[in-house]
C-alpha positions as CSV (number, residue, x, y, z in Angstrom):
1,M,-6.8,-17.7,25.3
2,K,-3.4,-16.8,24.1
3,R,-4.3,-17.3,20.5
4,I,-7.3,-15.0,20.9
5,L,-5.1,-12.3,22.4
6,F,-2.7,-12.8,19.6
7,A,-5.4,-12.0,17.1
8,L,-6.5,-8.9,18.9
9,L,-3.1,-7.6,19.8
10,L,-1.4,-8.2,16.5
11,L,0.5,-4.9,16.6
12,L,2.5,-5.8,19.6
13,P,5.3,-7.7,17.7
14,F,6.0,-4.7,15.6
15,L,6.1,-2.2,18.5
16,A,8.1,-4.4,20.9
17,P,11.8,-3.3,21.2
18,A,14.1,-5.6,19.2
19,Q,16.7,-7.8,21.1
20,Q,20.1,-8.5,19.9
21,L,21.7,-12.0,19.9
22,G,24.5,-12.4,22.4
23,H,27.7,-14.3,22.2
24,S,28.8,-14.7,25.8
25,I,28.1,-17.9,27.8
26,P,25.1,-17.2,30.1
27,F,25.2,-18.0,33.8
28,I,22.2,-19.8,35.3
29,S,21.5,-19.9,39.0
30,K,18.6,-20.3,41.3
31,D,17.9,-16.6,41.3
32,S,17.9,-16.4,37.5
33,I,15.3,-19.3,37.3
34,E,13.1,-18.1,40.2
35,N,13.2,-14.4,40.9
36,G,10.3,-13.7,43.2
37,N,7.1,-12.4,41.5
38,T,9.1,-11.0,38.6
39,S,9.9,-14.3,36.9
40,T,9.4,-18.0,37.6
41,Y,11.4,-19.4,34.7
42,Y,14.6,-18.9,32.7
43,D,14.1,-18.3,28.9
44,P,17.1,-19.6,27.0
45,D,16.0,-18.1,23.7
46,R,19.3,-16.4,22.8
47,N,22.9,-17.6,22.4
48,W,22.0,-20.9,20.7
49,L,24.5,-22.2,18.2
50,F,23.0,-23.7,15.1
51,H,24.2,-25.9,12.2
52,V,22.2,-27.5,9.4
53,G,23.0,-31.2,9.1
54,D,22.7,-34.4,11.2
55,D,25.5,-36.0,13.2
56,L,24.9,-37.6,16.6
57,S,28.4,-36.6,17.8
58,M,27.0,-33.0,17.8
59,A,25.4,-33.8,21.2
60,D,28.8,-34.4,22.8
61,T,30.1,-31.8,25.3
62,G,33.4,-31.5,23.6
63,Y,32.1,-31.1,20.0
64,N,33.7,-28.1,18.3
65,D,30.9,-25.7,17.4
66,S,32.9,-22.5,17.2
67,Q,32.0,-22.0,13.5
68,W,28.3,-22.5,14.0
69,D,25.7,-19.6,13.6
70,T,24.4,-17.8,16.7
71,V,20.6,-17.7,16.5
72,Y,17.4,-17.7,18.5
73,S,16.0,-21.1,19.3
74,G,12.7,-20.0,17.7
75,I,14.1,-19.5,14.3
76,R,11.7,-17.4,12.3
77,F,11.3,-18.5,8.7
78,S,12.0,-15.8,6.1
79,S,11.0,-15.5,2.5
80,N,14.0,-13.3,1.8
81,P,16.9,-15.3,3.4
82,K,20.2,-13.7,4.3
83,H,21.7,-16.6,6.4
84,R,21.4,-20.3,6.5
85,A,19.4,-20.2,9.7
86,D,16.8,-18.0,8.2
87,T,15.8,-20.6,5.6
88,F,15.9,-23.6,8.0
89,S,13.4,-26.2,6.6
90,S,15.1,-29.5,7.1
91,I,17.1,-31.0,10.0
92,G,19.8,-29.4,12.2
93,W,21.4,-29.2,15.6
94,F,21.1,-26.5,18.3
95,R,23.6,-26.2,21.1
96,F,23.3,-24.0,24.2
97,H,26.3,-23.5,26.4
98,F,25.7,-22.3,30.0
99,I,27.4,-22.2,33.4
100,T,25.7,-23.1,36.7
101,D,26.7,-22.7,40.3
102,T,26.0,-25.0,43.3
103,S,22.6,-23.3,44.0
104,I,20.8,-25.5,41.4
105,V,23.0,-28.7,41.6
106,G,20.6,-31.6,42.3
107,M,17.6,-29.3,42.2
108,S,14.5,-30.7,40.5
109,L,14.2,-28.6,37.4
110,A,11.9,-28.8,34.4
111,F,12.0,-27.5,30.9
112,R,9.0,-26.9,28.7
113,V,9.0,-26.9,24.9
114,S,6.6,-25.8,22.2
115,Q,7.4,-26.6,18.5
116,Y,6.0,-27.5,15.1
117,G,8.7,-30.1,14.4
118,A,10.3,-33.2,16.0
119,S,13.2,-33.0,18.5
120,E,15.6,-34.9,20.7
121,I,17.0,-33.1,23.7
122,Y,20.5,-33.9,25.2
123,L,22.2,-32.6,28.3
124,D,26.0,-33.0,28.3
125,G,25.7,-35.7,25.6
126,K,23.0,-37.7,27.5
127,K,19.6,-37.9,25.8
128,L,16.8,-36.7,28.1
129,V,13.6,-36.8,26.0
130,S,12.3,-37.1,22.5
131,Y,9.3,-35.2,21.1
132,G,8.1,-36.9,18.0
133,T,10.2,-39.2,15.8
134,I,13.0,-38.1,13.4
135,K,13.1,-40.5,10.5
136,G,13.5,-38.5,7.4
137,K,11.7,-35.9,5.3
138,D,8.6,-38.1,4.5
139,S,8.5,-40.2,7.6
140,T,9.2,-37.8,10.5
141,I,6.5,-37.7,13.1
142,Y,5.9,-34.2,14.4
143,Y,4.8,-33.5,17.9
144,D,4.1,-30.4,19.9
145,P,4.4,-31.0,23.7
146,Q,2.4,-27.9,24.4
147,W,4.7,-26.7,27.2
148,L,4.3,-30.0,29.0
149,P,7.1,-30.0,31.7
150,F,9.9,-32.5,31.7
151,T,11.8,-32.8,34.9
152,F,15.6,-33.2,35.1
153,A,18.5,-32.3,37.4
154,I,22.0,-30.8,36.8
155,P,24.5,-33.1,38.6
156,T,27.5,-30.7,38.9
157,A,28.3,-27.0,38.9
158,G,30.3,-25.6,36.0
159,K,29.9,-25.6,32.2
160,H,27.2,-27.6,30.5
161,V,25.8,-28.1,27.0
162,L,22.2,-28.4,26.1
163,A,21.9,-29.9,22.6
164,V,18.7,-30.3,20.5
165,R,18.5,-32.4,17.4
166,Y,15.6,-30.8,15.5
167,A,13.8,-31.6,12.3
168,N,11.1,-29.5,10.6
169,Y,10.8,-30.3,6.9
170,N,7.4,-28.4,6.8
171,A,8.7,-25.0,7.9
172,R,8.5,-23.5,4.4
173,L,5.0,-25.0,3.8
174,Y,3.8,-23.7,7.2
175,F,5.2,-20.2,6.4
176,E,3.8,-20.0,2.8
177,R,0.4,-21.5,3.5
178,N,-0.4,-20.5,7.1
179,H,2.0,-17.7,7.9
180,R,3.6,-19.8,10.7
181,D,7.1,-18.5,10.7
182,L,8.4,-20.6,13.7
183,A,10.9,-22.9,12.1
184,G,12.6,-23.8,15.3
185,F,11.3,-24.3,18.9
186,K,10.7,-22.3,22.0
187,M,11.9,-23.4,25.5
188,S,11.8,-22.3,29.1
189,I,13.5,-23.7,32.2
190,S,12.1,-23.4,35.7
191,T,11.8,-25.3,38.9
192,A,9.8,-28.5,38.7
193,K,7.4,-27.1,41.3
194,N,6.6,-24.0,39.4
195,A,6.4,-25.9,36.1
196,I,3.9,-28.4,37.5
197,A,1.9,-25.6,39.1
198,N,1.7,-23.7,35.9
199,E,0.7,-26.9,34.0
200,H,-2.0,-27.5,36.6
201,F,-3.3,-24.0,35.8
202,Q,-3.2,-24.5,32.1
203,S,-4.8,-28.0,32.1
204,I,-7.5,-27.4,34.7
205,V,-8.2,-23.7,35.3
206,M,-7.9,-22.5,31.7
207,P,-10.2,-25.2,30.2
208,F,-12.7,-24.5,33.0
209,I,-12.6,-20.8,32.0
210,C,-13.0,-21.7,28.3
211,A,-15.9,-24.0,29.0
212,L,-17.6,-21.3,31.1
213,L,-17.2,-18.7,28.3
214,I,-18.4,-21.2,25.7
215,G,-21.6,-21.7,27.6
216,F,-21.9,-18.0,28.3
217,F,-21.7,-17.0,24.6
218,V,-23.8,-20.0,23.3
219,A,-26.6,-18.9,25.7
220,F,-26.3,-15.3,24.4
221,S,-26.4,-16.6,20.8
222,I,-29.5,-18.7,21.3
223,A,-31.4,-16.1,23.3
224,H,-30.9,-13.3,20.7
225,L,-31.5,-15.7,17.8
226,F,-35.0,-16.3,19.3
227,L,-35.5,-12.6,19.7
228,Y,-34.7,-12.1,16.0
229,F,-37.2,-14.8,15.0
230,F,-40.0,-13.1,17.0
231,Y,-39.0,-9.6,15.8
232,R,-37.3,-9.8,12.4
233,S,-37.5,-6.0,11.7
234,S,-34.5,-5.7,14.0
235,P,-31.5,-7.4,12.3
236,S,-29.2,-6.4,15.1
237,N,-30.3,-9.4,17.1
238,L,-29.3,-11.7,14.3
239,Y,-25.9,-10.1,14.0
240,F,-25.3,-10.2,17.7
241,S,-26.4,-13.9,17.8
242,I,-23.9,-14.8,15.1
243,F,-21.2,-12.7,16.8
244,S,-21.7,-14.5,20.1
245,L,-21.6,-17.9,18.4
246,C,-18.3,-16.9,16.7
247,L,-16.8,-16.0,20.1
248,A,-18.0,-19.4,21.5
249,C,-16.4,-21.2,18.5
250,I,-13.1,-19.4,19.1
251,F,-13.0,-20.6,22.7
252,V,-13.9,-24.1,21.5
253,M,-10.9,-23.9,19.2
254,T,-8.8,-22.6,22.0
255,F,-10.0,-25.5,24.3
256,L,-9.3,-28.1,21.6
257,N,-5.9,-26.6,20.7
258,R,-4.8,-26.8,24.3
259,F,-4.8,-30.6,24.2
260,S,-3.6,-31.1,20.6
261,T,-0.1,-32.4,20.1
262,N,-0.2,-32.5,16.2
263,P,1.1,-29.3,14.7
264,K,-1.0,-29.8,11.6
265,T,-4.1,-30.0,13.8
266,E,-3.1,-26.8,15.6
267,I,-2.6,-25.0,12.3
268,L,-5.9,-26.3,10.9
269,D,-7.6,-25.1,14.1
270,S,-6.0,-21.7,13.6
271,F,-7.2,-21.5,10.0
272,I,-10.8,-22.4,11.1
273,S,-10.4,-19.7,13.8
274,F,-9.6,-17.2,11.1
275,I,-12.8,-18.2,9.2
276,V,-14.8,-17.8,12.4
277,L,-13.1,-14.4,13.0
278,S,-14.1,-13.3,9.5
279,I,-17.7,-14.2,10.2
280,G,-17.5,-12.5,13.6
281,C,-16.1,-9.3,12.0
282,I,-19.0,-9.3,9.5
283,S,-21.6,-9.8,12.2
284,F,-20.0,-7.1,14.5
285,S,-19.8,-4.6,11.6
286,G,-23.4,-5.5,10.7
287,F,-24.5,-5.0,14.3
288,T,-23.0,-1.4,14.6
289,N,-24.1,-0.4,11.1
290,S,-27.7,-1.6,11.6
291,L,-28.0,0.4,14.8
292,F,-26.2,3.6,14.2
293,S,-25.4,3.9,10.4
294,I,-27.8,5.0,7.7
295,K,-25.6,4.1,4.7
296,K,-25.0,0.4,4.3
297,T,-22.3,0.7,1.5
298,R,-19.4,0.4,4.0
299,F,-20.9,-2.7,5.6
300,K,-21.1,-4.4,2.2
301,I,-17.5,-3.6,1.5
302,V,-16.5,-5.0,4.9
303,A,-18.5,-8.1,4.3
304,V,-16.8,-8.8,0.9
305,V,-13.3,-8.2,2.3
306,C,-13.9,-10.4,5.4
307,A,-15.3,-13.2,3.1
308,L,-12.3,-13.0,0.8
309,A,-9.7,-13.0,3.7
310,P,-9.8,-16.8,4.3
311,I,-9.6,-17.5,0.6
312,V,-6.6,-15.3,0.3
313,L,-5.1,-17.0,3.4
314,I,-5.3,-20.3,1.5
315,V,-3.7,-18.9,-1.7
316,N,-1.0,-16.9,0.1
317,G,-0.6,-17.3,3.9
318,T,1.4,-14.1,4.5
319,V,-1.0,-11.8,2.5
320,G,-4.0,-13.6,4.0
321,F,-2.7,-13.2,7.5
322,F,-2.1,-9.5,7.2
323,L,-5.3,-9.0,5.4
324,S,-7.2,-10.8,8.2
325,M,-5.4,-8.7,10.8
326,A,-6.1,-5.5,8.9
327,M,-9.7,-6.6,8.6
328,M,-10.1,-7.0,12.3
329,I,-8.5,-3.6,13.0
330,F,-10.6,-1.9,10.4
331,V,-13.9,-3.4,11.8
332,F,-13.0,-2.4,15.3
333,V,-12.0,1.2,14.3
334,E,-15.1,1.4,12.2
335,A,-17.3,0.3,15.1
336,T,-15.6,2.8,17.4
337,I,-16.1,5.7,15.0
338,I,-19.7,4.8,14.3
339,T,-20.4,4.5,18.1
340,I,-18.6,7.8,18.9
341,S,-20.5,9.5,16.2
342,A,-23.8,8.1,17.6
343,I,-22.9,9.4,21.1
344,Y,-22.0,12.8,19.6
345,R,-25.4,12.8,17.8
346,K,-26.9,11.9,21.2
347,V,-28.5,8.6,19.9
348,K,-30.2,7.0,22.8
349,G,-28.4,4.0,24.2
350,A,-25.2,4.6,22.2
351,R,-23.3,5.3,25.4
352,I,-24.0,1.7,26.6
353,I,-22.2,0.1,23.7
354,G,-19.6,2.9,23.8
355,A,-18.7,1.9,27.4
356,G,-17.8,-1.6,26.2
357,I,-15.8,-0.3,23.2
358,L,-14.1,2.3,25.4
359,F,-13.0,-0.4,27.9
360,F,-11.5,-2.5,25.1
361,T,-9.9,0.6,23.5
362,L,-8.1,1.4,26.8
363,F,-6.9,-2.1,27.1
364,F,-5.7,-2.1,23.5
365,L,-3.9,1.3,24.0
366,F,-2.4,-0.1,27.2
367,N,-0.8,-3.0,25.3
368,I,0.6,-0.6,22.7
369,V,2.2,1.7,25.3
370,F,3.3,-1.3,27.4
371,A,5.0,-2.9,24.4
372,S,6.7,0.4,23.4
373,V,8.4,0.9,26.8
374,P,12.0,-0.4,26.8
375,G,12.8,-3.3,29.1
376,N,11.9,-6.9,29.8
377,H,8.1,-7.0,30.7
378,D,7.2,-10.5,31.7
379,I,3.4,-11.1,31.5
380,T,3.3,-14.8,30.8
381,D,1.1,-17.3,32.5
382,D,3.9,-18.2,34.9
383,T,3.9,-14.9,36.8
384,L,1.3,-13.2,39.0
385,A,1.3,-10.2,36.7
386,G,0.7,-12.5,33.7
387,K,-2.3,-14.1,35.4
388,I,-3.8,-10.7,36.3
389,Y,-3.1,-9.6,32.7
390,M,-5.0,-12.6,31.4
391,V,-8.0,-11.8,33.6
392,F,-8.1,-8.2,32.2
393,A,-7.7,-9.6,28.7
394,A,-10.6,-11.9,29.1
395,A,-12.7,-9.0,30.6
396,A,-11.7,-6.9,27.6
397,I,-12.8,-9.6,25.2
398,I,-16.2,-10.3,26.8
399,C,-17.0,-6.6,27.6
400,I,-18.1,-5.8,24.1
401,P,-20.7,-8.6,23.8
402,I,-21.9,-8.0,27.3
403,F,-22.5,-4.3,26.6
404,M,-24.0,-5.2,23.2
405,S,-26.5,-7.4,25.0
406,L,-27.2,-4.7,27.6
407,Y,-27.9,-2.3,24.8
408,L,-30.4,-4.6,23.1
409,A,-32.1,-5.3,26.5
410,W,-32.3,-1.5,27.2
411,H,-33.6,-0.9,23.6
412,Y,-36.5,-3.3,24.1
413,A,-37.3,-1.9,27.5
414,Y,-37.2,1.6,26.0
415,I,-39.5,0.6,23.2
416,N,-42.0,-1.0,25.6
417,R,-42.1,2.1,27.8
418,N,-42.9,4.4,24.9
419,L,-45.2,2.1,22.9
420,K,-48.4,3.1,24.6
421,N,-47.7,6.8,24.4
422,Q,-46.7,6.5,20.8
423,L,-49.9,4.6,19.9
424,Q,-52.1,7.3,21.5
425,R,-50.2,10.0,19.6
426,V,-50.5,8.1,16.4
427,E,-54.3,7.9,16.8
428,L,-54.5,11.6,17.4
429,L,-52.2,12.5,14.6
430,S,-54.2,10.1,12.3
431,K,-57.4,12.0,12.9
432,Q,-55.6,15.4,12.4
433,A,-54.0,14.1,9.2
434,M,-57.3,12.8,7.8
435,E,-58.9,16.2,8.3
436,Q,-55.9,17.9,6.7
437,Q,-56.0,15.6,3.8
438,L,-59.7,16.3,3.1
439,E,-59.0,20.0,3.2
440,K,-56.1,19.7,0.9
441,K,-58.1,17.6,-1.5
442,R,-60.8,20.3,-1.7
443,M,-58.1,23.0,-2.3
444,L,-56.3,20.9,-4.9
445,E,-59.5,20.2,-6.9
446,G,-60.2,24.0,-7.1
447,Q,-56.7,24.8,-8.3
448,K,-56.2,21.9,-10.6
449,V,-57.4,23.6,-13.8
450,M,-55.5,26.8,-13.1
451,L,-52.3,24.9,-12.4
452,E,-52.6,22.9,-15.6
453,Q,-52.9,26.1,-17.6
454,E,-50.0,27.7,-15.9
455,V,-47.9,24.6,-16.4
456,A,-48.7,24.6,-20.1
457,A,-47.7,28.2,-20.5
458,R,-44.6,27.8,-18.5
459,T,-43.6,24.7,-20.5
460,T,-43.9,26.6,-23.8
461,E,-41.7,29.4,-22.3
462,V,-39.1,26.9,-21.1
463,V,-38.9,25.2,-24.4
464,T,-38.4,28.5,-26.2
465,Q,-35.6,29.5,-23.7
466,K,-34.0,26.1,-24.1
467,D,-33.8,26.4,-27.9
468,K,-32.4,29.9,-27.6
469,I,-29.8,28.8,-25.0
470,E,-28.8,25.8,-27.2
471,K,-28.3,28.0,-30.2
472,Q,-26.1,30.4,-28.2
473,H,-24.2,27.5,-26.8
474,E,-23.4,26.2,-30.3
475,E,-22.3,29.7,-31.4
476,L,-20.0,30.0,-28.4
477,K,-18.5,26.5,-29.1
478,A,-17.8,27.6,-32.7
479,E,-16.2,30.8,-31.6
480,K,-14.1,29.1,-28.9
481,K,-12.9,26.6,-31.5
482,K,-11.8,29.4,-33.8
483,S,-9.9,31.1,-31.0
484,D,-8.3,27.9,-29.9
485,D,-7.2,27.0,-33.4
486,L,-5.8,30.5,-33.9
487,L,-3.9,30.3,-30.5
488,L,-2.5,26.9,-31.5
489,N,-1.4,28.3,-34.8
490,I,0.6,31.0,-32.9
491,L,1.9,29.2,-29.9
492,P,3.0,25.6,-29.0
493,A,0.1,23.5,-27.6
494,E,1.6,23.3,-24.1
495,V,2.2,27.1,-24.0
496,A,-1.3,27.8,-25.3
497,E,-2.8,25.6,-22.6
498,E,-0.8,27.3,-19.9
499,L,-1.8,30.7,-21.3
500,K,-5.5,29.8,-21.3
501,E,-5.4,28.3,-17.7
502,K,-3.2,30.9,-16.0
503,G,-3.5,34.0,-18.2
504,H,0.3,34.1,-18.6
505,S,3.2,31.8,-19.6
506,Q,6.4,31.4,-17.6
507,A,9.6,31.6,-19.6
508,R,11.7,28.4,-19.3
509,L,15.2,27.3,-19.9
510,F,15.7,24.4,-22.3
511,N,19.2,22.9,-22.1
512,D,19.2,20.4,-25.0
513,V,17.7,21.9,-28.2
514,T,18.8,22.4,-31.8
515,V,18.1,25.8,-33.6
516,L,17.5,26.0,-37.4
517,F,18.2,29.3,-39.2
518,T,17.6,29.7,-43.0
519,D,18.0,32.7,-45.2
520,F,17.5,33.3,-49.0
521,V,20.6,34.3,-50.9
522,D,20.5,37.6,-52.8
523,F,16.9,38.2,-51.7
524,T,17.0,41.9,-52.6
525,N,18.0,41.3,-56.2
526,A,15.5,38.5,-56.5
527,G,12.8,40.8,-55.3
528,E,13.7,43.2,-58.1
529,R,13.0,40.5,-60.7
530,M,9.5,39.8,-59.4
531,S,6.4,41.9,-58.9
532,P,5.3,42.5,-55.2
533,D,2.6,39.9,-55.6
534,E,4.9,37.3,-57.1
535,L,7.5,38.0,-54.3
536,V,4.9,37.6,-51.5
537,N,3.4,34.5,-53.1
538,E,6.8,32.8,-53.6
539,L,7.8,33.6,-50.0
540,H,4.4,32.1,-48.8
541,T,4.9,29.0,-50.9
542,C,8.5,28.4,-49.6
543,F,7.7,29.1,-45.9
544,K,4.5,27.0,-46.1
545,T,6.6,24.1,-47.3
546,F,9.2,24.8,-44.5
547,D,6.3,24.7,-42.0
548,D,5.1,21.3,-43.4
549,I,8.6,19.9,-43.2
550,S,9.0,21.2,-39.6
551,S,5.7,19.7,-38.5
552,K,6.7,16.4,-40.1
553,Y,9.8,16.2,-37.8
554,G,8.2,17.7,-34.7
555,I,10.1,21.0,-35.0
556,E,8.6,24.1,-33.5
557,K,8.5,27.1,-35.9
558,I,9.4,30.3,-34.0
559,K,9.1,33.1,-36.6
560,T,10.0,34.5,-40.0
561,I,12.1,37.7,-40.1
562,G,11.9,39.0,-43.6
563,D,13.3,36.2,-45.7
564,A,14.8,34.4,-42.7
565,Y,13.2,31.4,-41.1
566,L,13.8,30.4,-37.4
567,A,12.8,27.1,-35.9
568,V,13.8,24.9,-33.0
569,C,13.5,21.2,-32.0
570,G,13.5,20.0,-28.3
571,L,11.0,22.3,-26.8
572,P,8.5,22.7,-25.2
573,E,8.6,18.9,-24.9
574,P,12.2,17.6,-24.6
575,T,13.4,15.4,-27.5
576,K,16.4,13.1,-27.4
577,D,17.1,13.1,-31.2
578,H,16.4,16.9,-31.7
579,A,19.7,17.4,-33.7
580,E,18.9,14.4,-36.0
581,K,15.4,15.7,-36.7
582,V,16.6,19.2,-37.5
583,A,19.3,17.8,-39.8
584,S,16.8,15.7,-41.7
585,A,14.4,18.6,-42.0
586,A,17.2,20.9,-43.3
587,I,18.1,18.3,-46.0
588,E,14.5,18.3,-47.2
589,I,14.4,22.1,-47.2
590,V,17.5,22.3,-49.3
591,Q,16.2,19.6,-51.7
592,F,12.9,21.4,-52.1
593,M,14.6,24.8,-52.9
594,T,17.0,23.1,-55.3
595,E,14.1,21.4,-57.2
596,R,12.1,24.6,-57.2
597,R,15.1,26.5,-58.5
598,Q,15.4,24.1,-61.4
599,Q,11.7,24.6,-62.2
600,L,11.3,28.4,-61.8
601,G,14.9,29.7,-62.3
602,D,15.2,33.3,-61.2
603,K,11.5,33.4,-60.0
604,T,12.6,31.7,-56.8
605,F,15.5,31.8,-54.4
606,E,18.5,29.9,-53.2
607,V,18.7,29.0,-49.5
608,R,21.5,29.0,-46.9
609,V,21.0,26.9,-43.7
610,G,22.7,27.2,-40.3
611,I,22.3,24.8,-37.4
612,H,23.6,24.8,-33.8
613,S,22.7,22.9,-30.7
614,G,22.7,24.1,-27.1
615,S,20.4,25.8,-24.6
616,V,17.9,28.6,-25.1
617,V,15.3,30.5,-23.1
618,A,11.8,30.4,-24.5
619,G,8.7,32.4,-23.7
620,I,6.0,34.8,-24.8
621,V,7.0,38.4,-25.6
622,G,4.7,41.3,-25.1
623,V,1.0,41.5,-24.3
624,K,-0.4,42.7,-27.6
625,K,0.2,40.7,-30.7
626,F,2.3,38.4,-28.5
627,A,4.6,35.8,-30.0
628,Y,6.5,32.8,-28.7
629,D,10.2,33.5,-29.1
630,I,13.6,32.1,-28.1
631,W,16.8,33.8,-26.9
632,G,20.3,32.9,-26.1
633,D,23.8,32.4,-27.5
634,T,22.6,29.2,-29.3
635,V,20.2,31.4,-31.4
636,N,23.0,33.9,-32.2
637,T,25.4,31.1,-33.1
638,A,22.9,29.5,-35.4
639,A,22.5,32.8,-37.2
640,R,26.3,33.2,-37.6
641,L,26.5,29.6,-39.0
642,E,23.8,30.5,-41.5
643,Q,25.7,33.6,-42.5
644,S,28.9,31.5,-43.0
645,S,27.1,28.9,-45.1
646,E,26.9,28.7,-48.9
647,P,23.9,28.6,-51.2
648,G,22.3,25.2,-51.1
649,K,24.4,24.1,-48.2
650,I,23.7,23.2,-44.5
651,N,26.4,24.6,-42.2
652,I,26.5,23.1,-38.7
653,S,28.6,23.6,-35.6
654,Q,30.9,21.2,-33.8
655,T,28.3,20.6,-31.1
656,T,25.6,19.6,-33.6
657,Y,28.2,17.5,-35.5
658,D,29.0,15.5,-32.4
659,L,25.3,14.7,-32.0
660,I,24.6,13.5,-35.6
661,Q,27.9,12.2,-36.8
662,S,26.7,8.6,-36.6
663,K,23.6,9.2,-38.7
664,F,24.9,11.7,-41.4
665,T,28.0,12.1,-43.5
666,C,29.6,15.6,-43.1
667,T,32.5,17.6,-44.6
668,Y,34.7,19.4,-42.2
669,R,35.3,23.0,-43.3
670,G,37.9,23.9,-40.7
671,K,37.8,26.8,-38.3
672,I,36.0,29.8,-39.9
673,Q,35.8,33.3,-38.5
674,A,32.2,34.2,-37.3
675,K,31.1,37.7,-36.4
676,N,31.5,38.3,-32.6
677,K,32.2,34.5,-32.1
678,G,35.8,34.1,-33.3
679,D,36.9,31.0,-35.0
680,L,34.3,28.2,-35.1
681,S,34.7,24.6,-36.3
682,M,32.1,24.2,-39.1
683,Y,30.8,21.3,-41.2
684,F,28.6,20.8,-44.2
685,I,26.0,18.1,-44.0
686,D,26.3,16.0,-47.2
687,K,23.6,13.3,-46.7
688,A,22.1,10.9,-44.3
689,V,24.0,7.6,-43.8
690,G,22.6,4.9,-46.1
691,Q,21.4,7.3,-48.8
């Protein structure tokens, strides 16, 4: 029963308030072991000292364990270890120091243990009991006593030491394959009377309850399976039959697990239980979807996930465990939502199933609230509150199948009550429908020819309109392409897209860009040597080549101002090597103009280049004949560097030099006066390194 509750109440461990390990020696008295109805046992889970290794002297009372780790006895295995205790997967010793008074001296006490390993328990150096056999990694025999009480007595008051020699070489394997993170053991101490009474309840009453529930659900399963065979158009009976059978199998596993002392058998039973739970989730989802949902896509997804959960559990225990838990939560939430929706839509009978789900929901929410309240809330089998809690838990588990069965019974009764009336109405409606069909047939035969003619004319009209619309669509596509190409020729692609989407473009600050400024030397006199057509053609040829070089290096042309050419690299998309790209482009521009000068002589120009790196503001200016432009001191400085350059030279600032000095050889010119800028350190770029 506990394992079923664990599967349903998986969120509780995450909501329960954390406890801190203590370091003081606990005091155990009769009151701490038996405190009325609040508690019937003492739980020594904290203040254990732990050390990896094996030495029988560690059982002695006077053994020095001051350097040992302080841990919980139920060490939880961790896949991301921070301490030695977190990765325990071998053999080690636990020591628990405690102080007693005379109230429990000579009293018949009992401790109960649950574990996945093998252990030897000592009190004040004297061996009390062994669970399993510790022989080594490959020959240790593991044994889970399943909380079977072992009686003992404390002979004197004062300080005592409870030592446990514990081996669990399979801790990592259990954690990785089965998500069983208990590497240590769990123990409780109580009076022998209470321990034996609780064992009586666990070994007699609980199996009786399990057997009763097994018979209950098997009977449900068989009855509704027969109903499905006789009425196969209603798959809800088949889903409910499978669901009931899964619940019966879970209680069978719980019954068998209660008497199993082999940890591997317990883990195997748990794995089989997960498979049964997966099948149960599929059948429960199929039941609610077949009754209240029209679309079956969600059920198919649930079925696939539930089928994969056990496979994932084999491959990765942790992922499979959480997938299985998430699967159960999802199926329950899905069923709740579908049922509430059916109640809201006033689907007949939905409130019957809704009552069962509501009862389980209230119980589920109670556990969440109960676990989130600070304090020590003892609801174990040893207490009256725990036994009452277990009764309500069992009621919450069986309430859903009971109300599901009640709904199916009501559904069949409802169908039988209305069957005769429906048959009579069907006969009447059939006669009326036959008469209406005959009348429609006569009308349709008379209008058939007219409709065919109208359809033919309408088809011709539609085809004509379709051809006309397609032609207009192609024309619009061609015009749109022209406007897009023109816009991209004026603006950067990113700015053009922003302008088309929003109708405007936001000016932006770009911190790391490099500005290129060129100017033709003695342009006025060169213009006097050429005709207007020759001058314009030569400018077009030069600037077209500048554009090609800029595009090659990803440089954005801004504009031409007379014989000046302005470009920038590093916007609108940031570029790490913007300075190097501009320097390479400038070298090609100068080489082009030098070669053209050699070919045409005075029919072309000499060029000066200025480069500076820094920040600029970029955006669109104006609303008519708009242009993408840049502003800032970086632009002005690049212009001053161009003015301070020489024909056929590339003049750069100290900032640009710092960015490209490893890739280009440069000549330092010293500090040169620039208009409105004062003295600036300037360099000529000679060539790229390696050329």
